Each structure stands twice: as C-alpha cells, then as structure tokens.
N, C-alpha and C positions, 0 to 999 in steps of 0.2 A: 430441881433435883440438888440437894442440901451437901454444901459442901464437904458436910461435915465428916463425909463417907466420900473417900476418893478410891480410883482402880490403878495406882499407883506407889510403888514404896519406895522413900524418901530417908533421910538421912535419920530417920526414927527409927529406922530398921538394921542398922549401926549402933543403935544406943539405944536400949529398951526405956532406959529410964529417963528421957527426956521428951517426956508426953507434948505435940505439938496439940493446941484446940482444936486447930483444925482438921487431925489425921487421925481422931480417934478410931478407925478402924481403916486397915491398908489391905488391900489383895494384891497379891502376884502379878506383876504386871503382861504376865502371857493372856493371863485373863481380861478378855473382850469382847467389843461386840461383834458377830462375825465368824466367833473362833470355831474349830471342829475340834469335838469330842472324840476320842475313839470309842468305838462301839461296844459292848456287850461285856464291860468292866466296871471295878471301882473305881472312877476317876479321882485323885484328889485335888481338893482345893485349898488353899493355904494363906495365910496372911499374916499378921502383926494387929493389933489392937489394943486397950484396956484390958490388964488383970483382970480373971472376975467376972466379964462381961460374957454375957453369951450371945452365940451367932450363931444364926437360923440361916438356912439353905433351903429356899424350894426351887422346884423345877416344874418345866409344863406336863412332863411324861408319868408326871406319878403325884398324888395327892397329898402326902404325907411329910411336914418340912422334916429337916435333918439338923441338929441342933452339937454344939460342942460348946465347950466354957473355953475362954482365952487363959493358959496355962500362965503361972507364977512370970515366965521370963517373955511374959507379953507375945509368943505365938500362939497361932489356932492353925486347925490341920483337921480338915474333915473328908469323907470319900462319898462322891456322887454314884451310886449304880446306874448304868447307862445303858439304854435297849439297845434294841438292832437297829443298824443304820437307815437313815430315812432322808428323805430330800426335805421334809417338811421343816420350815424352821421351829427351833425351840427357846425358850424365853430361861435364864438364872437371876435368881435374885437373893442377892445376899443381904440379911437385913440383921439391926442391932442395936438395942436402944431405940426404938421408935422410927429409926432412919433405914432406907432399902438405896439398893444400887440393882438397877435390870440392867444383865447384857443379854440385850436380843439380837435377832437372826443366827441364833446357836444352831449347828450342822449335828448329827450324828454320822460320823461314818470310820474311816481309816488313816491314823496321824504317822506318819515318818517324820523324823530329824536327819538333819541334812550337813553333815561338817564335813571339815578339811581346811585343804588350803585356796590359792585363785583357780584352779580346777574346778573346784566346786565352788567356788565365790563368782566365778564368771558369769553375768548376766547375760539374759535373752537376749540382751543388744549388742553382747560382744564388750572387750576390751577397744579401745582406740588403736586402730589397724589392724584390730582382731578380730573379724567378726566371728559368728555365729552359721555356719552353713544350714540352713533354709530356715534363718531366724526371725527374718523381715515377715514371710511369709506367716511363718506360725504365729507371730504376735498378732498378725493384723485378723487370726481366724481362732484367735483363743476363749473369746468369750467364752464364762463358764462359770454359773454363778457354784458350782458345786467343786471347783479346784481351786484351795484359796492356797495361800501363803505368809506366814508369819516370819521376817526376817529381824534376826536379832541385832540392835546396833554395834558396830566394832567400837571394841574397847578390852585395853590390859589392865592389869591390877593384881599385888602383890597378896592382897587380900581378897575372901571372898563374898563376893556382894549381894545382892535379894533384890536389888533393883537393874532393869535395862530398858532400853527402848526398843518400841517395833510396834506393828498393830497388822490386824488379822486383813487382807486383802481379797478378793476374787480375781480368778483368770478375767483380764481382757485388753482390749487394744489400747488401754491408758495405764494398765499397770502392769502386764506380764515382762514387760519392756526390761523390769526392774530382777526378776524372780530370778534365782539361780536355775541357767538352763538346765544340766544335769537334774537337776532336782525337777522341774517342770516337765522334762520329755518323763521321767521314772513318774510323777505322780498322774500325768495326762494319761500313760495306756495303762497304770492302775484302774483310774477311774472309769477309763473306758471299759475295760475288759470287765471288772468288778458291778459296776454299775452303781456305784455308791460315792458320796462325798469322799474326797480325800485333802487332808491337809496337809503341809509340809512346813516344819521348823524348820529354817535356814539360817544356821550358826557356823559362820568360816571367818577366814581369816586369809588372804593372799601372804605369801612367804613363808607361812608359820610352821615352824616344828612341831612333831607328835608329843614332845616333851609340853611343849604349851596347852594341851589341853586335857592332862592328865594332875588329878586332885592333889596338893600337896602332900598329903599325908599318905595315901599311896607311892609317890614319886620318891621321898626322901626313906619310904622304906624299902622299897625296891631298887634304886640306884643311889644309897648313899655316898659314893665317891661322886655325884654330879653336883655341884654347889647350885645353891638358888640364892642370886643378891638378896641384899636389902634393902636395892633403891633401883628402880628399872630406869630414871631419870635419864642418865648417862650412858643407856645402853645402844646402841645404833642401829640394831634390830631386835625390837621387843619382840618382836615374834617368833622366835627362838627362846626368847627366857620360859624354864620350866612354868607351869602352869597357871603363867598369867592369862591365858584366853579360857580355859576355863575357867578359872576365878569371876571371871567380867562377863562371859558368855554362854556359859554353860549353868555353872549353878545358879542363876535366876531361874529356872527354867526347870532346871531338874527335877525328877517326880509327875511332871505332865504328863497323863497317861498319850502313852505309843505303843504302836506296833514292834515299831525296830528303828535302825538309825540305817543312813548309806553314808559311805566314808570315801572322799578322793583326797587323798593328801599321801607326801614320798618324795615329790623331789624334793624338797629342803632338808631331807635325810638320807642322802644318797651318800655323802661320804659316810654315813653311821649305819649302814647296813645290817651289820652284825648284830646290833644289840632292836632292831629294829620287831620281828617278834615278840618281845619280853615287853616293848614297849607299848606295841597291841593292845597285849595279853593284860597288862596294867590296864591301861586305860580304860577297856573292854569291864574289867570285873568291877572297877571302883566306878565308872559309871551305871553299873547294874545295884552296888553299893548303895549310891546317891538315887537310884530311884524306885530306894525300898525294898532292893533285893530282890525280886523278879527277875528273872531272865530276859534278856533282849537280844535279838541276830543283830550284829553288823554287817552291810554286805560291803565289799572295797571295791575301788575300782585301784586295777592294778595301771601302773601311769605309763603311758603310751612312749614308744620310742623318741628319742630327741639326741640330739649332738651337744651334750655335755664333752667337758673339757676332756675328763677321762673317761674313753673308749667304751668301756663296758663298767661304768660307775653303776649307771640305772640301771642294765642288766643284774647285777647282782641285786638291787633293792627290788626290783621285779620277781627277782626266785626268791628271795626273803617274804614277799605278799604270797607267790604262791604256798609257800608253807605254811602260812595262816592260815588259809582257807584248807587245805590239807591237814593240819592237824588241831587246830582249834575250833571250840566248840560253838557252834552259833553264829559260823562266819559262813562268805560266800564270795565268791570274787569275777566278776565281768575282764574279760582280758580284752586289751583294747590294743592288739598287735597289727592293726591295720589301720589306724587311725593317727598312727604321729605323725610329726611335720617336723624334717630336718634342721628348721632353724626358727621356731614358734613352740616354744613349750607348751602354750595353750590349742591342740586340738582345735578345730574348728568345726568337729562332728560331734557335736554334745547329744545329738537326739541316740547314736550307738552306745553314748556309755549310759545315760540314764535308762533307755530301754533294756541292754542288758543286766541290768541293775536289779530293773521291772521282772525279769524272766527271774532271776533268782528266786524272789518274794512271792510269785506268783508259783511258781512249783512247790518253795517249801514252806509256804504261810498261807496260802489261798487256796489248796484242795485242787492243785494240776498237777498232778506226782508226773505223770507223763508227758508232761512239758520238756524235751529236749533241752535245757539251758547250760547244761556243761560240757566245755569241747575236752576231747582227748587231753591225757595229762600224763607225760612220761613219768613211765616207772624204773625202768631197766634196761641197760644194752646189754647184747650178748655178742660176742667175736669172734669166728670164723673165717678159715678162709679166706683173711686181708679184708672182712666185711665188718660191719656192727650192723648188728637186728635192733632194733628198736624195741620194745615191748611197753603198750599203755593202757593205761586204765580210761573208764568211760568212752570205748571208741564207739560206743552207738553202734551205726549203720556204715561205720568207716570212715575214710578222710576222701580230702579233697583237696585238688592248687586248683580248682575250677578251670583246668584245660593248660594252667601256665604251668614250665618247668620250676620246679622244687631248689630253692635258692636258701644260701643262708647257714646253709650246714658246714661240718667240719670237723677233721678229725686231729688228732693227735699220738704218737707211740710214745716210747719211754722215755722221748729226750722232751717231750711237753711243750712241744711248739707243733700248733693248731696251721691246718692245711685244708684251704678249702675242698671241699666233696662234693660227689655227688648224689642225688640220692631218689628212691622211686618206692610207688606204693606197691606193695609187692602182699599179697595173701591176706591181710588187713593191718599189715604190719609198712615198717619203713625199715628199706635197706640204705646203709650209706657206705661210699667208698670213693679212695684216692689216689691214684696211682704214687700218689709222694709219699703214703702212708701204708706202706705194706702190712705191718703190723701195728695195727690200732689198739690203743689201752685207752681213749676217751673221744667224747664225740659233744659236740656243741651245737644249738639250733639259737639259731638269731641272737648270739649272747652278743651282742653291741649296743651303744648307745643309740643310736640310728639306723634303724632298720626296717623294712619294709617285708611283715611278717607272709609268708607264702604258703604255709599248710592250713589248713583247718579240717574241722570234722563235718560230716555229710551234713549237719544240722546247720554249716555255716558260721559256726561259731570259730572265731581262730585258736590256734594251740598257741600255749605260751611260751616266750624263749626259756630253754634249758641249757643243763649240761648233765654231764653224768660223774664229772670228776670234782673234788674238791679245794683244786687249787686256785685261792682267791690270789697269790700274787703273779699268775698271769693270766694277763690284760689282752 
C-alpha cells in the first residue's frame, strides 16, 4: 500500500496550507477496517487533501463510484448510500490520483454513540476494587463479530480537533473487557433482538461535567456568563472546563452516521442541577447541528442513588434529568433507583443500565411500540382528610413493591418540615399519610442522595424519586 494515502488526520488538518508530501489524502480517523456503518442512510465520509484533487469512493454493494472535488480549504466530503443491514462483510475503497486505500470487513447495521462520564467509561473489567456484576462471565461469553466498538482516546483541548485515536474491535474474550460496560449491554441486547450488526462509538471521560461536551459557539451563546479559560494547563480538573471534551473527543467523529446516542453523566453537575436541563438541550441541539442537522435521539441514564455530602444533592439532579426526558424532544430516561450503592458512585449492575436504555430504543426507534419501557411518572398530589393521593402518568398495568413495604415517602405541612410517612397502593394510586403531619401540603419520595427505591411499575421498572414542592432550600 502506498504511504501517500493514509487513514489518519495529522497536523496538516489544522494547517491546510502546509501539505506533507506523504499526506496527499487524509481520511477521518473513525473510518477504519472493521467499522460498522449505519444502515439505510446517506453515510458521510470526509477528510483532507490537495485542493482540486478528485476523490473517488467505491463500495462493494453498488457498481458506480461516488466522486467529489477537494475544496479550496483542502477539505472533502461525500455521502455513501447504505443498504439494509447485513452480516456479509463489505469493502470501501477511497481513491485519488491513481492511489487507493481499501477498508475491509465493513458491516452494515445499527450505530450508536455512547458518551458521558465515569459510569459510561467504566469498562466491562470494572475499575480497581469496583467490579461489574457478572462482568467476567459476560466477557468470557462475549464472542460476537457482529457487535463492534470504537473507543475514542481520551484527550482535552481548547481548539476543535480533526484527529483522534481509536480502532474498531469485535466483541470477544480478548477485547470486551475494555468496552464500555453500559454501552456493551445496550448493544448486546439490540443485536440479539434486531438480529443485525451493531456498532457503538464510545467517547466518555471520568469526572467530566456536561459543560465540557458542548461546542464553543453553542456554549458561549447560551451561557455567556460562564468563562472559558484561555489556557487549561493549570486547571486542576480539566474535565470540568467547558468545550474541551467536545473539541477533542466528539468533533473528530461528528458527522459519522448514527441512529442515536446514549448518555450516562450527571454526578459532576450535582451542585449545578438548576442549569442542567438547559445545558443538556444546548448540547443536544449543538450535536445535531454538527451531525448535519438531522435530529437524533439521546437517551440518558438517571444517576443512581449515592451518598453525596449534600444529602439530597443528587436527588435534585435526578429530578432535573427527569424533566429533560419529560419535556425535551427526542429524549428518554433509564431510571436506576434500584442499582445505587451507598459508598460507591459506580454501580456494579451496568447490565440493568444498558438494557433499560435498549428498551427505550427498541420501543421508540425499532418498531416495538407496545414494549412497556417506561415506569410510572409522578404528575401531582391531591390532599384531603390528612392524606396525600398521588396521581401518575404512564401507569400501565399498575404498581408493585414486590411484596415489600413501601418506604422512602415523606410528608410536610405548612411548616415545610418533612416527616417519614406510610404509603400504600390503593386502586392504582399511591396514598400517603403520617400521624406527624395532619394537614400535608407536600410529598416527597426517595428524595435523598442514597436511598433504595421501593416503588415499581408492574413492568418491573423503578419509579423515579420525586417531589411535589419547589422548596430547593429544604434538604
């Protein structure tokens, strides 16, 4: 293979005028052997080359080549019409000036982006002294050439990058240990149910704030009062700096055809929960724009209960995430009230997280509308005779506590002091009362940093923590 055509973007990508003699044509780094392309769409492929050069792309599933001319700014881009999903390996060849680069073992299927902080980054092998529940057995039995993962190398910059590191790998006992656990379980269930190849692109960073994943122009427009430093070399926690992870870990892959994204992040924003829905909306809108304007869904994991120093801090963040799923288009939420661990911020049960995200995708994107993927959601409380009767949406076939007492309910009167309360399932509603609160005006459920959820829908999915009040100062 002639080295004049390479499959990685180098410093040339940042300086179109300085052409390297061995870098005449460059292809975005996510395009590699073993990649999975989104089925039945116009899949972009792009890169850089000498201005005026003709780029030709041929694919094994159609006869005619697709061509484009490199623009004056040294960029090129074209789209490849993809067929329906298939287990048959395909080839893509990029040619220019008599030279070519062929990508082999390409599959056509479903592609999802997986992003967030450490709970998305957490690999199947777990962290030090923090295992994945059932992870070893899942790894051993993971051999599946039709489930593939591309992990973007961790990096942070203040300037948008066109290069990143990573490679496409098939699931196997030799590779799956390094895959994102939440993403793996999500992809595994999709692949099993849909019976098509599934590829996940994993781009996450432990400890990161949502601000770090928002592009610069969107962030400065929506949040002009939050300063972005000119230099991050002295920042103690670079993953909290606005835009730096988008620049280095999303921008290089932005545009690669995907069905949607899954998102597991929020712990780093517990102290700034008021802004979280706006920031999520800004990120979603900006990503959509960077992907060419075609709206795609982002389904998020609600952060699991954990003992933060602020007793109710992450309950407020969980509430903010719930509001996103209830009010923002093309979103959905996996509730994890039953997976939290008091002293570990990384729940071991990542299978539940990944598969609950997959339920949403199956119901919303893959033609299974009758799949009960949603737990009951609190709507309002009605007060009478010293009791609170709670009204919910999406109750389906009702509630359950799996035969255990309902716990975690509190009532408050006009003094705004909450007291433990008893609760019961009565005629498809939840009735709450407390001898200490004869005239309740507010109710909360599981509104603590760490608490074990006790209320479920009859589909087995846990009900999110909630409150009827808006007393942010009451903890």
